[in-house]
Backbone as CSV, one residue per row, in Angstrom:
resi,resn,N_x,N_y,N_z,CA_x,CA_y,CA_z,C_x,C_y,C_z
1,MET,-40.566,154.941,102.155,-40.483,153.850,103.092,-41.555,154.059,104.160
2,SER,-42.234,153.009,104.496,-43.313,153.110,105.475,-42.750,153.216,106.886
3,ASN,-43.609,153.623,107.814,-43.194,153.755,109.216,-42.778,152.413,109.805
4,LYS,-43.457,151.330,109.417,-43.104,150.001,109.927,-41.710,149.596,109.471
5,MET,-41.385,149.856,108.221,-40.052,149.513,107.699,-38.981,150.355,108.375
6,LEU,-39.269,151.608,108.593,-38.327,152.500,109.259,-38.096,152.040,110.702
7,LEU,-39.159,151.657,111.381,-39.049,151.153,112.743,-38.256,149.842,112.778
8,LEU,-38.536,148.959,111.843,-37.823,147.681,111.767,-36.339,147.913,111.484
9,ALA,-36.032,148.783,110.542,-34.633,149.074,110.219,-33.918,149.683,111.431
10,SER,-34.591,150.574,112.149,-33.998,151.189,113.341,-33.751,150.141,114.419
11,ALA,-34.697,149.215,114.592,-34.540,148.169,115.596,-33.374,147.247,115.250
12,VAL,-33.249,146.894,113.988,-32.143,146.024,113.554,-30.806,146.721,113.773
13,ILE,-30.730,147.995,113.431,-29.489,148.750,113.626,-29.158,148.848,115.114
14,ALA,-30.160,149.155,115.943,-29.924,149.266,117.388,-29.474,147.927,117.973
15,LEU,-30.088,146.843,117.542,-29.710,145.517,118.028,-28.281,145.174,117.604
16,THR,-27.952,145.480,116.373,-26.597,145.209,115.868,-25.558,145.995,116.659
17,VAL,-25.815,147.264,116.890,-24.877,148.108,117.650,-24.762,147.585,119.086
18,GLY,-25.893,147.201,119.676,-25.869,146.667,121.038,-25.074,145.380,121.145
19,LEU,-25.262,144.484,120.188,-24.503,143.227,120.200,-23.015,143.469,119.998
20,TRP,-22.678,144.380,119.096,-21.268,144.703,118.868,-20.646,145.296,120.132
21,ALA,-21.360,146.223,120.775,-20.843,146.851,121.994,-20.654,145.808,123.097
22,ALA,-21.611,144.895,123.230,-21.475,143.836,124.237,-20.262,142.967,123.930
23,TRP,-20.082,142.595,122.672,-18.961,141.742,122.268,-17.621,142.427,122.553
24,GLU,-17.557,143.713,122.370,-16.298,144.448,122.525,-16.035,144.964,123.941
25,TYR,-17.095,145.183,124.744,-16.892,145.882,126.014,-17.494,145.207,127.250
26,TRP,-18.417,144.291,127.126,-19.080,143.716,128.297,-18.158,142.686,128.944
27,PRO,-17.773,142.889,130.202,-16.797,142.000,130.849,-17.113,140.505,130.775
28,PRO,-18.367,140.048,130.976,-18.588,138.597,130.866,-18.271,138.045,129.474
29,LEU,-18.593,138.796,128.428,-18.265,138.319,127.081,-16.773,138.435,126.797
30,LEU,-16.125,139.451,127.346,-14.672,139.555,127.195,-13.981,138.386,127.890
31,GLY,-14.479,138.013,129.074,-13.925,136.852,129.782,-14.131,135.567,128.994
32,TYR,-15.305,135.428,128.398,-15.593,134.254,127.562,-14.626,134.198,126.379
33,ARG,-14.405,135.338,125.740,-13.485,135.383,124.609,-12.041,135.122,125.054
34,ALA,-11.660,135.615,126.242,-10.310,135.366,126.769,-10.125,133.876,127.042
35,ASP,-11.152,133.237,127.605,-11.074,131.786,127.835,-10.910,131.040,126.519
36,GLY,-11.601,131.513,125.486,-11.467,130.894,124.165,-10.071,131.066,123.588
37,ALA,-9.482,132.248,123.802,-8.120,132.480,123.317,-7.127,131.578,124.046
38,LEU,-7.319,131.382,125.357,-6.424,130.505,126.114,-6.602,129.050,125.691
39,ALA,-7.840,128.657,125.409,-8.072,127.294,124.898,-7.399,127.129,123.537
40,GLY,-7.442,128.167,122.713,-6.746,128.129,121.427,-5.238,128.020,121.601
41,ALA,-4.701,128.689,122.627,-3.267,128.597,122.913,-2.902,127.161,123.300
42,ARG,-3.734,126.541,124.131,-3.481,125.142,124.500,-3.538,124.232,123.273
43,ASP,-4.435,124.555,122.360,-4.554,123.756,121.143,-3.290,123.880,120.286
44,GLU,-2.715,125.071,120.229,-1.458,125.246,119.479,-0.342,124.422,120.113
45,VAL,-0.292,124.398,121.433,0.707,123.583,122.132,0.468,122.103,121.826
46,ARG,-0.793,121.692,121.862,-1.133,120.292,121.573,-0.682,119.909,120.166
47,LYS,-0.912,120.782,119.194,-0.514,120.484,117.816,1.000,120.282,117.721
48,TYR,1.757,121.055,118.491,3.205,120.873,118.501,3.574,119.546,119.174
49,LEU,2.916,119.253,120.290,3.256,118.038,121.038,2.949,116.762,120.263
50,VAL,1.886,116.784,119.463,1.562,115.576,118.686,2.311,115.538,117.357
51,GLY,3.030,116.609,117.036,3.846,116.620,115.826,3.143,117.068,114.568
52,SER,1.963,117.663,114.687,1.269,118.118,113.475,1.686,119.522,113.058
53,GLN,2.470,120.224,113.891,3.018,121.540,113.555,4.460,121.599,114.025
54,SER,5.255,122.375,113.320,6.652,122.556,113.717,6.734,123.481,114.930
55,LEU,7.908,123.518,115.548,8.126,124.391,116.699,7.882,125.847,116.330
56,ASP,8.472,126.295,115.217,8.327,127.706,114.837,6.885,128.067,114.508
57,SER,6.198,127.215,113.782,4.810,127.486,113.434,3.937,127.528,114.681
58,SER,4.117,126.573,115.557,3.346,126.541,116.804,3.666,127.753,117.673
59,ALA,4.935,128.120,117.748,5.331,129.260,118.576,4.728,130.560,118.044
60,ARG,4.736,130.746,116.735,4.124,131.958,116.157,2.641,132.027,116.470
61,ARG,1.968,130.924,116.268,0.527,130.901,116.516,0.232,131.031,118.009
62,LEU,1.065,130.412,118.850,0.897,130.529,120.291,1.101,131.977,120.741
63,ALA,2.087,132.647,120.193,2.332,134.054,120.551,1.107,134.911,120.230
64,THR,0.499,134.668,119.081,-0.702,135.418,118.694,-1.850,135.125,119.650
65,ARG,-2.057,133.854,119.966,-3.147,133.478,120.874,-2.936,134.072,122.265
66,LEU,-1.702,134.051,122.754,-1.440,134.602,124.080,-1.613,136.117,124.102
67,GLU,-1.262,136.782,123.018,-1.491,138.230,122.941,-2.982,138.524,122.940
68,ASP,-3.770,137.736,122.219,-5.234,137.898,122.238,-5.764,137.685,123.656
69,TRP,-5.276,136.633,124.325,-5.714,136.342,125.687,-5.388,137.504,126.616
70,ARG,-4.161,138.011,126.523,-3.748,139.117,127.398,-4.622,140.348,127.171
71,ARG,-4.820,140.697,125.916,-5.616,141.876,125.572,-7.048,141.734,126.088
72,LEU,-7.649,140.577,125.889,-9.033,140.362,126.314,-9.155,140.245,127.831
73,SER,-8.238,139.518,128.460,-8.339,139.338,129.914,-8.080,140.651,130.643
74,ASP,-7.221,141.513,130.100,-6.999,142.827,130.708,-8.269,143.667,130.673
75,ARG,-9.029,143.543,129.610,-10.260,144.322,129.469,-11.448,143.674,130.182
76,ALA,-11.348,142.399,130.532,-12.478,141.673,131.107,-12.742,142.040,132.565
77,ARG,-11.764,142.550,133.244,-11.958,142.892,134.650,-11.239,144.193,134.963
78,PRO,-11.742,144.909,135.933,-11.091,146.176,136.283,-9.716,145.927,136.889
79,ALA,-8.839,146.872,136.692,-7.490,146.755,137.245,-7.563,146.826,138.770
80,PRO,-6.782,145.994,139.448,-6.780,146.046,140.915,-6.128,147.343,141.384
81,PRO,-6.486,147.801,142.581,-5.841,149.009,143.098,-4.359,148.739,143.343
82,LEU,-3.548,149.652,142.903,-2.110,149.487,143.044,-1.575,150.445,144.091
83,GLY,-0.584,150.003,144.787,0.065,150.832,145.783,1.553,150.566,145.746
84,PRO,2.287,151.159,146.648,3.730,150.923,146.676,4.037,149.441,146.881
85,GLY,4.875,148.923,146.054,5.295,147.534,146.189,4.265,146.513,145.741
86,THR,3.261,146.935,145.001,2.222,146.019,144.556,2.692,145.258,143.323
87,LEU,2.470,143.962,143.330,2.780,143.120,142.184,1.525,142.347,141.827
88,VAL,1.130,142.450,140.584,-0.027,141.701,140.112,0.486,140.661,139.131
89,ALA,0.257,139.400,139.440,0.709,138.317,138.572,-0.473,137.419,138.256
90,GLU,-0.549,137.000,137.033,-1.610,136.085,136.631,-0.954,134.843,136.047
91,THR,-1.425,133.705,136.459,-0.870,132.459,135.950,-1.883,131.784,135.038
92,PHE,-1.371,130.959,134.168,-2.229,130.176,133.288,-1.496,128.886,132.966
93,ASP,-2.244,127.903,132.579,-1.671,126.596,132.279,-1.838,126.313,130.792
94,LEU,-0.742,126.071,130.111,-0.781,125.783,128.678,-0.791,124.285,128.385
95,THR,-0.824,123.471,129.425,-0.779,122.028,129.224,-2.096,121.527,128.645
96,PRO,-2.066,120.947,127.445,-3.299,120.394,126.879,-3.715,119.125,127.628
97,ALA,-4.988,118.827,127.570,-5.494,117.618,128.211,-4.769,116.394,127.646
98,GLY,-4.410,115.486,128.523,-3.768,114.254,128.101,-2.246,114.312,128.063
99,PHE,-1.668,115.446,128.434,-0.209,115.589,128.432,0.259,115.947,129.829
100,ALA,1.487,115.560,130.140,2.070,115.863,131.447,2.450,117.340,131.511
101,SER,2.162,117.973,132.629,2.462,119.402,132.757,3.972,119.669,132.795
102,ASP,4.767,118.649,133.075,6.215,118.844,133.114,6.907,118.434,131.810
103,ASP,6.130,118.259,130.743,6.717,117.931,129.440,7.604,119.104,129.009
104,PRO,8.896,118.867,128.793,9.811,119.964,128.468,9.477,120.668,127.154
105,ARG,8.776,120.013,126.278,8.433,120.636,124.996,7.446,121.788,125.179
106,ILE,6.677,121.764,126.259,5.749,122.873,126.529,6.545,124.151,126.800
107,ASN,7.584,124.040,127.636,8.438,125.202,127.887,9.152,125.642,126.618
108,ASP,9.585,124.689,125.804,10.288,125.033,124.564,9.419,125.902,123.664
109,VAL,8.190,125.482,123.438,7.315,126.241,122.545,6.898,127.559,123.203
110,TYR,6.715,127.553,124.518,6.337,128.790,125.209,7.440,129.839,125.120
111,PHE,8.679,129.455,125.438,9.770,130.430,125.401,10.051,130.907,123.973
112,ARG,9.887,130.031,123.002,10.033,130.451,121.598,8.940,131.468,121.254
113,ALA,7.721,131.237,121.729,6.623,132.181,121.486,6.916,133.526,122.144
114,MET,7.485,133.502,123.336,7.794,134.758,124.016,8.848,135.552,123.248
115,LYS,9.831,134.858,122.682,10.832,135.559,121.862,10.175,136.193,120.642
116,LEU,9.226,135.488,120.054,8.548,136.019,118.880,7.585,137.145,119.229
117,SER,7.293,137.309,120.513,6.369,138.359,120.956,7.054,139.695,121.190
118,ILE,8.369,139.722,121.085,9.082,140.985,121.268,8.658,141.916,120.136
119,PRO,8.183,143.116,120.461,7.683,144.019,119.415,8.742,144.337,118.356
120,ALA,8.316,144.363,117.121,9.232,144.632,116.010,9.846,146.025,116.116
121,GLU,9.093,146.961,116.681,9.591,148.338,116.765,10.531,148.564,117.949
122,ALA,10.760,147.547,118.755,11.665,147.674,119.895,13.095,147.864,119.401
123,SER,13.877,148.528,120.212,15.274,148.771,119.835,16.038,147.453,119.818
124,PRO,17.099,147.385,119.016,17.909,146.160,118.992,18.466,145.797,120.374
125,ALA,18.840,146.796,121.164,19.368,146.521,122.503,18.295,145.887,123.389
126,PHE,17.066,146.399,123.299,15.961,145.834,124.083,15.684,144.406,123.643
127,LYS,15.618,144.184,122.335,15.356,142.834,121.815,16.415,141.856,122.307
128,GLU,17.667,142.280,122.255,18.759,141.414,122.689,18.683,141.125,124.182
129,ALA,18.361,142.142,124.981,18.274,141.958,126.432,17.131,141.001,126.790
130,VAL,15.982,141.183,126.164,14.842,140.303,126.455,15.140,138.884,125.994
131,ALA,15.736,138.739,124.809,16.083,137.404,124.315,17.061,136.716,125.265
132,ARG,18.032,137.464,125.792,18.988,136.899,126.758,18.275,136.447,128.035
133,GLN,17.348,137.273,128.517,16.604,136.904,129.727,15.773,135.639,129.490
134,LEU,15.107,135.585,128.339,14.303,134.396,128.033,15.177,133.159,127.891
135,ASP,16.335,133.310,127.259,17.261,132.179,127.147,17.721,131.710,128.522
136,SER,17.957,132.658,129.413,18.403,132.319,130.762,17.313,131.564,131.525
137,VAL,16.071,132.045,131.421,14.955,131.382,132.104,14.727,129.993,131.502
138,ALA,14.822,129.879,130.174,14.644,128.590,129.524,15.737,127.607,129.947
139,ALA,16.976,128.106,130.055,18.085,127.236,130.493,17.856,126.781,131.936
140,ALA,17.366,127.680,132.780,17.082,127.303,134.170,15.964,126.264,134.231
141,ALA,14.953,126.408,133.372,13.854,125.437,133.338,14.356,124.076,132.863
142,ARG,15.260,124.073,131.868,15.822,122.806,131.381,16.672,122.143,132.457
143,ALA,17.449,122.954,133.196,18.320,122.407,134.236,17.512,121.834,135.396
144,LYS,16.326,122.360,135.591,15.458,121.924,136.694,14.709,120.629,136.375
145,ARG,14.686,120.237,135.098,13.951,119.035,134.690,14.526,117.797,135.357
146,PRO,13.646,116.901,135.786,14.135,115.640,136.336,14.770,114.798,135.230
147,ARG,15.782,114.083,135.570,16.486,113.267,134.557,16.129,111.830,134.707
């Protein structure tokens, strides 16, 4: 192999490794990917709202998209300094364009997705406790809806 081919092959390998590292670790690209995951989550909600997917199918796909968003957004920015009594909360809006943010079906698919997000390896007692808490929050959200 000639020196030019060796140099070209080395440059291609270095560029590939650099692009992969940027995609996996560079905060601006992680933020871009997190935004894409959240847009995908809104799309799953939209598919449920227009009736092109069932509740269970939408909830499963929404749970996956939200887990991707959480994983990417956690890596996209450094953790804030924590101290005694510190609470870090992040909000997001799952309402797709063209739909009312108070549509009760959005909460329905969201809470179903959260139930499906309980890790399979969790103990039965933990799964039951989390499911009860989610049911309680969902019932409170339903009771709060305007009639």
